C-alpha positions in Angstrom: -4.1 -8.0 -30.1 -2.8 -6.1 -27.1 0.9 -6.2 -26.2 1.3 -6.8 -22.4 5.1 -7.2 -22.2 8.3 -7.3 -24.4 11.9 -7.5 -23.6 15.0 -8.0 -25.7 18.3 -9.2 -24.1 21.8 -10.2 -24.9 23.1 -13.2 -22.9 26.5 -14.9 -22.7 28.0 -17.9 -20.9 27.6 -16.1 -17.5 23.9 -16.7 -17.8 24.3 -20.4 -18.2 21.9 -22.5 -16.1 20.0 -19.6 -14.7 16.3 -19.0 -14.5 14.9 -15.6 -15.6 11.3 -14.9 -14.4 9.2 -12.0 -15.6 6.0 -11.1 -13.7 3.4 -9.8 -16.1 0.0 -8.4 -15.1 -2.7 -10.1 -17.3 -5.9 -8.0 -17.4 -9.6 -9.0 -17.3 -11.5 -10.3 -20.3 -8.5 -12.1 -22.0 -9.6 -15.0 -24.2 -6.2 -16.0 -25.6 -2.5 -15.4 -24.7 0.1 -15.3 -27.5 3.7 -15.6 -26.5 6.6 -15.3 -28.9 10.0 -16.5 -27.6 13.0 -16.3 -29.8 16.7 -16.7 -29.4 19.8 -17.1 -31.6 22.1 -18.6 -32.5 20.9 -22.1 -31.7 24.2 -23.7 -32.7 27.7 -22.6 -31.8 30.9 -23.7 -33.6 33.3 -21.0 -32.6 36.4 -22.7 -31.2 37.0 -20.3 -28.4 33.4 -20.5 -27.2 33.4 -24.3 -27.3 36.7 -24.5 -25.3 35.2 -22.2 -22.7 32.2 -24.5 -22.5 34.0 -27.7 -22.0 36.6 -26.3 -19.6 33.8 -24.9 -17.5 32.5 -28.4 -17.1 35.9 -29.9 -16.2 36.7 -31.5 -19.6 39.8 -31.3 -21.6 39.6 -29.3 -24.9 41.1 -32.4 -26.5 37.5 -33.9 -26.7 36.6 -31.3 -29.2 36.8 -32.3 -32.9 37.3 -29.9 -35.8 33.7 -30.1 -36.7 32.2 -30.1 -33.2 29.0 -28.1 -32.9 27.2 -27.5 -29.6 23.8 -26.0 -29.1 22.4 -23.2 -27.0 19.2 -24.4 -25.3 16.7 -21.9 -23.9 13.2 -22.9 -23.0 10.1 -21.2 -21.6 7.6 -22.2 -18.9 4.4 -20.4 -17.8 2.7 -20.1 -14.5 -0.7 -18.4 -14.0 -1.6 -16.7 -10.7 -2.8 -20.1 -9.3 -1.0 -23.0 -11.1 1.7 -24.1 -13.5 0.5 -24.0 -17.1 3.4 -26.0 -18.6 6.6 -25.7 -20.6 8.1 -27.4 -23.6 11.7 -28.6 -23.5 13.0 -28.7 -27.1 15.5 -27.1 -29.4 13.8 -24.3 -31.3 15.0 -20.8 -31.7 11.6 -19.5 -32.7 8.9 -20.6 -30.3 5.2 -19.5 -30.6 3.0 -20.4 -27.6 -0.7 -19.9 -27.5 -3.1 -20.6 -24.6 -6.8 -20.2 -24.6 -9.8 -21.8 -22.9 -10.1 -24.6 -25.5 -6.6 -25.2 -26.7 -3.0 -24.7 -26.1 0.4 -25.2 -27.8 2.3 -28.5 -27.2 3.6 -28.7 -23.6 1.0 -26.2 -22.2 -2.3 -26.6 -20.6 -5.5 -25.0 -22.0 -8.0 -23.3 -19.7 -9.4 -20.0 -18.5 -7.0 -17.0 -18.6 -7.4 -15.7 -15.0 -6.7 -12.0 -14.3 -3.6 -11.4 -12.2 0.2 -11.8 -12.2 1.5 -14.5 -14.5 5.1 -15.7 -14.5 7.0 -16.3 -17.7 10.3 -18.0 -17.0 13.2 -18.4 -19.4 15.4 -21.4 -18.5 19.0 -21.1 -19.7 19.9 -24.8 -19.9 22.9 -24.0 -22.1 24.3 -20.6 -22.9 27.5 -21.2 -24.9 27.8 -18.4 -27.3 29.3 -15.0 -26.4 26.3 -13.1 -27.7 22.9 -14.8 -27.6 20.1 -12.6 -28.7 16.9 -13.3 -26.8 13.4 -11.8 -27.2 10.2 -12.4 -25.2 6.9 -10.9 -26.2 3.5 -11.5 -24.5 0.3 -10.4 -26.2 -3.3 -10.9 -25.4 -6.6 -11.0 -27.2 -8.8 -8.8 -25.1 -12.6 -9.0 -25.6 -13.2 -5.5 -24.4 -11.1 -2.6 -23.1 -9.6 -3.8 -19.8 -7.9 -0.7 -18.5 -9.2 2.8 -17.9 -7.8 5.2 -15.3 -10.3 5.1 -12.4 -10.8 7.8 -9.8 -9.3 6.1 -6.7 -11.8 4.2 -4.7 -14.6 5.1 -7.2 -16.0 1.6 -7.6 -17.0 -0.3 -4.5 -19.3 -3.0 -5.8 -20.2 -4.7 -2.5 -22.5 -3.5 0.3 -21.4 -0.8 2.7 -19.1 -1.8 5.5 -20.9 -2.5 8.7 -18.6 -3.0 11.7 -19.4 -3.4 15.4 -16.2 -2.8 17.4 -15.5 -3.0 21.1 -12.5 -1.5 22.9 -12.3 -0.5 26.5 -10.2 2.7 26.7 -10.1 4.6 30.0 -11.7 8.0 29.7 -8.6 9.7 31.1 -6.1 7.6 29.2 -3.3 9.7 27.6 -3.2 10.8 24.0 -0.1 9.5 22.2 1.6 11.7 19.5 2.4 9.4 16.6 4.2 9.5 13.3 3.2 6.5 11.1 4.9 7.1 7.7 8.6 7.4 7.6 11.6 6.3 5.5 15.3 5.7 6.1 18.3 5.0 3.9 17.1 1.3 3.9 14.8 2.5 1.1 14.6 6.0 -0.4 15.0 8.1 2.7 17.9 10.4 3.4 18.2 9.7 7.1 19.7 6.8 8.9 17.6 4.9 11.4 19.5 6.7 14.2 19.0 10.1 12.7 15.3 9.5 12.2 14.7 8.3 15.8 16.7 11.3 17.2 14.7 13.8 15.1 11.5 12.1 16.3 12.4 12.5 19.9 13.3 16.1 19.4 9.9 16.8 18.0 8.2 15.2 21.0 6.9 12.2 19.1 6.0 9.3 21.4 5.2 6.6 18.9 7.1 6.1 15.6 6.8 3.6 12.7 9.5 3.1 10.1 7.7 2.2 6.8 10.4 1.7 4.2 9.4 0.5 0.8 8.9 -3.3 0.7 11.5 -3.9 3.4 11.8 -4.1 7.2 15.6 -4.2 7.4 15.8 -0.8 9.2 14.4 -2.6 12.3 17.7 -4.5 12.6 19.3 -1.1 13.5 17.0 -0.7 16.6 19.2 -3.2 18.5 21.9 -0.6 18.5 19.7 2.3 19.6 18.1 3.3 22.9 15.3 5.9 22.5 12.3 6.9 24.5 9.9 5.9 21.7 7.3 3.3 21.2 8.1 1.6 17.9 5.3 0.1 15.7 6.6 -2.4 13.2 5.7 -1.1 9.7 6.3 -1.4 6.0 5.0 0.4 2.9 4.0 -2.1 0.3 5.0 -0.3 -2.9 3.4 -1.9 -6.0 2.8 -0.8 -9.5 -0.8 0.1 -8.8 -0.8 1.6 -5.3 1.0 1.9 -2.0 -0.4 0.8 1.3 1.0 0.9 4.9 0.9 -2.0 7.2 1.5 -1.5 10.9 1.8 -4.2 13.6 2.8 -4.4 17.2 5.5 -6.8 16.4 6.9 -9.1 13.7 5.4 -7.2 10.8 4.5 -9.8 8.1 6.6 -9.2 5.0 5.6 -10.9 1.7 6.7 -10.8 -1.9 4.9 -7.7 -3.2 5.5 -8.8 -6.9 2.7 -11.4 -6.4 0.1 -8.7 -5.7 -2.5 -7.9 -8.4 -6.0 -6.7 -8.6 -7.2 -10.3 -8.2 -5.0 -11.2 -5.3 -5.0 -8.0 -3.3 -8.2 -8.5 -1.3 -7.1 -11.9 -0.1 -3.7 -10.5 1.0 -5.3 -7.6 2.9 -7.6 -10.0 4.6 -4.6 -12.2 5.6 -2.9 -9.1 7.1 -6.0 -8.0 8.9 -6.5 -11.5 10.4 -3.0 -11.1 11.7 -4.1 -7.9 13.6 -2.3 -5.5 11.3 -3.5 -1.9 10.8 -3.8 -1.3 7.0 -3.8 2.2 5.4 -4.1 3.2 1.8 -1.2 5.7 1.3 -1.6 9.0 -0.6 -4.3 7.6 -2.9 -4.7 10.7 -5.0 -1.0 11.5 -5.6 0.2 11.8 -9.2 1.0 8.3 -10.2 2.8 6.8 -13.2 4.9 7.9 -14.9 5.6 10.7 -12.4 5.6 8.7 -9.2 5.7 5.0 -9.8 2.5 3.4 -8.3 1.8 6.4 -6.0 -1.8 6.8 -7.1 -4.2 4.1 -5.9 -5.3 2.4 -9.1 -6.6 -0.9 -7.7 -10.3 -1.3 -8.3 -11.7 -2.8 -5.1 -15.1 -4.6 -4.6 -15.1 -3.4 -0.9 -13.0 -1.8 1.7 -13.7 -4.3 4.5 -10.0 -5.2 4.9 -8.8 -1.6 4.9 -8.7 0.3 8.2 -7.8 3.8 7.0 -7.1 6.3 4.2 -4.1 8.5 4.5 -5.9 11.8 3.8 -3.0 14.0 4.8 0.4 13.0 3.3 3.6 15.0 3.6 4.6 18.2 5.4 2.3 21.2 5.2 -0.5 18.8 4.1 -3.2 21.4 3.4 -1.2 22.9 0.5 -1.5 19.6 -1.5 -4.4 19.3 -4.0 -4.1 15.5 -3.8 -4.6 15.7 0.0 -7.7 17.8 -0.6 -9.0 15.1 -3.0 -8.2 12.4 -0.4 -10.0 14.2 2.4 -13.0 14.8 0.1 -13.1 11.0 -0.8 -12.9 10.1 2.9 -15.9 12.3 3.9 -17.8 11.1 0.9 -17.3 7.5 2.0 -18.5 8.3 5.5 -21.6 10.0 4.1 -22.3 6.8 2.0 -22.2 4.7 5.2 -18.8 3.2 5.0 -16.8 3.1 8.2 -13.3 4.0 7.3 -10.8 6.0 9.3 -8.6 8.9 8.3 -4.9 8.9 9.0 -1.9 11.1 8.3 1.8 10.6 7.7 4.6 13.0 6.9 6.1 10.4 4.4 9.3 11.5 6.2 12.2 11.2 3.8 14.3 14.3 4.7 15.1 16.4 7.7 12.3 18.9 8.4 12.5 22.2 6.5 12.3 25.5 8.4 9.0 26.5 6.8 7.3 23.1 7.0 4.4 22.4 9.3 3.6 18.8 10.2 0.5 17.0 11.2 0.5 14.2 13.7 -1.8 11.3 14.6 -3.0 11.5 18.2 -4.1 8.1 19.6 -5.7 7.5 22.9 -4.4 4.2 24.4 -4.6 2.7 27.8 -0.8 2.5 27.9 2.2 3.3 25.7 2.8 -0.2 24.5 2.8 -1.0 20.8 0.0 -3.5 21.2 -2.3 -1.0 22.9 -1.6 1.7 20.3 -2.4 -0.7 17.5 -5.7 -1.7 19.2 -6.7 2.0 19.5 -5.7 2.7 15.9 -7.8 -0.2 14.6 -10.7 1.0 16.8 -10.5 4.6 15.4 -9.6 6.3 18.8 -7.6 9.0 17.0 -7.6 12.5 15.7 -5.2 14.4 13.3 -3.8 17.8 14.1 -1.2 20.4 13.1 -1.5 22.1 16.5 -4.9 22.1 18.3 -5.5 19.5 20.9 -9.0 17.9 21.2 -10.8 16.1 24.0 -14.3 14.9 22.9 -16.9 13.4 25.1 -20.3 12.3 23.6 -23.4 11.5 25.7 -21.3 11.8 28.9 -19.1 8.7 28.5 -18.2 8.0 24.8 -15.4 9.3 22.7 -13.8 9.1 19.2 -14.2 5.8 17.5 -17.0 4.5 19.8 -20.2 2.9 18.5 -23.1 4.2 20.5 -26.5 2.6 20.7 -29.2 5.2 21.5 -32.9 5.0 21.9 -33.8 8.7 21.4 -32.5 11.5 19.3 -30.6 13.3 22.0 -26.9 14.2 21.4 -24.7 15.8 24.0 -21.2 16.9 23.2 -18.5 18.2 25.5 -15.5 19.5 23.7 -12.3 20.7 25.4 -9.9 22.5 23.1 -6.3 23.7 23.7 -3.3 25.1 21.8 -5.8 26.9 19.6 -4.9 29.8 17.2 -7.0 33.0 17.7 -9.9 33.4 15.2 -10.0 29.7 14.5 -13.4 28.1 14.1 -14.6 24.8 15.5 -17.2 22.8 13.6 -19.4 19.9 14.7 -20.3 17.8 11.6 -22.8 15.0 11.3 -23.2 13.4 8.0 -23.6 16.1 5.4 -24.8 18.6 8.1 -22.9 21.3 9.9 -24.5 21.1 13.4 -22.5 23.8 15.1 -19.8 26.4 14.3 -18.1 28.8 16.6 -15.1 31.2 16.5 -12.4 30.5 19.0 -10.8 33.6 20.6 -8.6 32.0 23.2 -6.0 29.3 23.1 -8.2 27.1 25.4 -11.9 26.7 25.1 -14.8 24.5 26.4 -17.8 23.9 24.3 -21.0 22.1 25.3 -23.5 21.3 22.6 -26.9 19.6 22.8 -29.4 18.5 20.2 -32.8 16.8 20.7 -33.4 15.9 17.0 -30.1 14.1 16.1 -30.7 11.5 13.4 -27.3 11.0 11.7 -25.1 7.9 11.8 -21.9 9.7 13.0 -20.5 12.9 14.3 -17.0 14.3 13.9 -15.1 17.6 14.7 -13.2 19.9 12.4 -11.1 22.9 13.4 -10.2 25.6 10.8 -7.8 28.5 10.9 -8.8 32.1 10.2 -8.3 31.6 6.4 -10.5 28.5 6.4 -7.8 25.8 6.2 -8.4 22.7 8.3 -5.8 22.4 11.1 -7.3 19.4 13.0 -10.1 16.9 12.7 -11.3 13.8 14.5 -12.3 10.4 13.3 -16.0 9.7 13.7 -18.2 8.7 16.6 -20.8 6.3 15.3 -24.4 5.9 16.2 -26.9 3.1 16.0 -30.6 3.9 16.7 -32.5 1.2 18.5 
């Protein structure tokens, strides 16, 4: 028997006629739920408590006899992730409820025990005593071990993601400097909305998204502010088993995160994606529970078809973080395995920038500076990430980052214009697991032309490294389909 949940409480008359719901994650392979619900006392004869009870209902205390006894009444109902499983309304201070596929306690419905978030609700029909001791315990008979800490994104059980995207972006369209992961005092940030927007403008950011935890209330402040910024609506869904960012051009969809579980997450992500949202797994390899609640990605996904990006660089000075190194390695591994998944970055901006901090930004090429256009380009993958270098990439004379190119031969032509480079940096052209080209950069600006007649890989991307070998910028892939 495995204990899933337990809580002990003390209630008084102020809890009268309230519902108390507890959301409990039920794992896979459960054959039977065993719920123990206890409360005491069931009867109350104390004169002061009885007088409070009748006065609260508008009666005179004169209706009380010397031997009057009233009863506390607390009942329990259960709802699985999909439907109501019942409840029993009766006076009993010690209630044992069992549910399995073949049988269930009186008042409850037998059936499968689906994985996901179950709701156990205590209904306080009558709380008359000054001290009501109440205890709820949920246990499960698990046929086999149901939880082991997985390496994030280790198990993808469905076929590789195959996507054909189309987006017309003008070749000379501007690159927008964006910050997609920020917080304000509306969650756990230490800056007001106004302070955040002002700081963003001072850094030359063109596009900003406020992604407070499970709330969008900071956007109400925007009515009071006038800043030269494109604002993407955003939120960081912050759950027990992982955080993910949702960006939208307008009217960000906000749902009750407590209903999310391993069984319901995919459907929710699909709903968001159908609503044209841009979805990013945030800091998947961060230290999680108990150090940072839910920060590590512990959802086991069948596929990543409804996820647009992985935040491979999180926080200021991102290359100093081991968890970022792990996230970057996972992203490149997924690319090599044939998954089309983008990389993104975010400062996870909670505090004013420190003097020694270096920040990375998303650079997004969009036809105009509107939120809708930037979202389209983000979803397409027309973006690169940089702590300084600027990149202009042209492939086969007319294609760029994020494009899907159909080619009939094995010829690859790359034109690369680099600026704002550090001396002794190195530029790398990477295709699959192969390093196609590497060259040291001596000037702040440089033009590179590269040609290959035996190109056979499914994608190509660019990395720039400083003189000690740390990555300072990299692009999302350009994809190829051989016909």
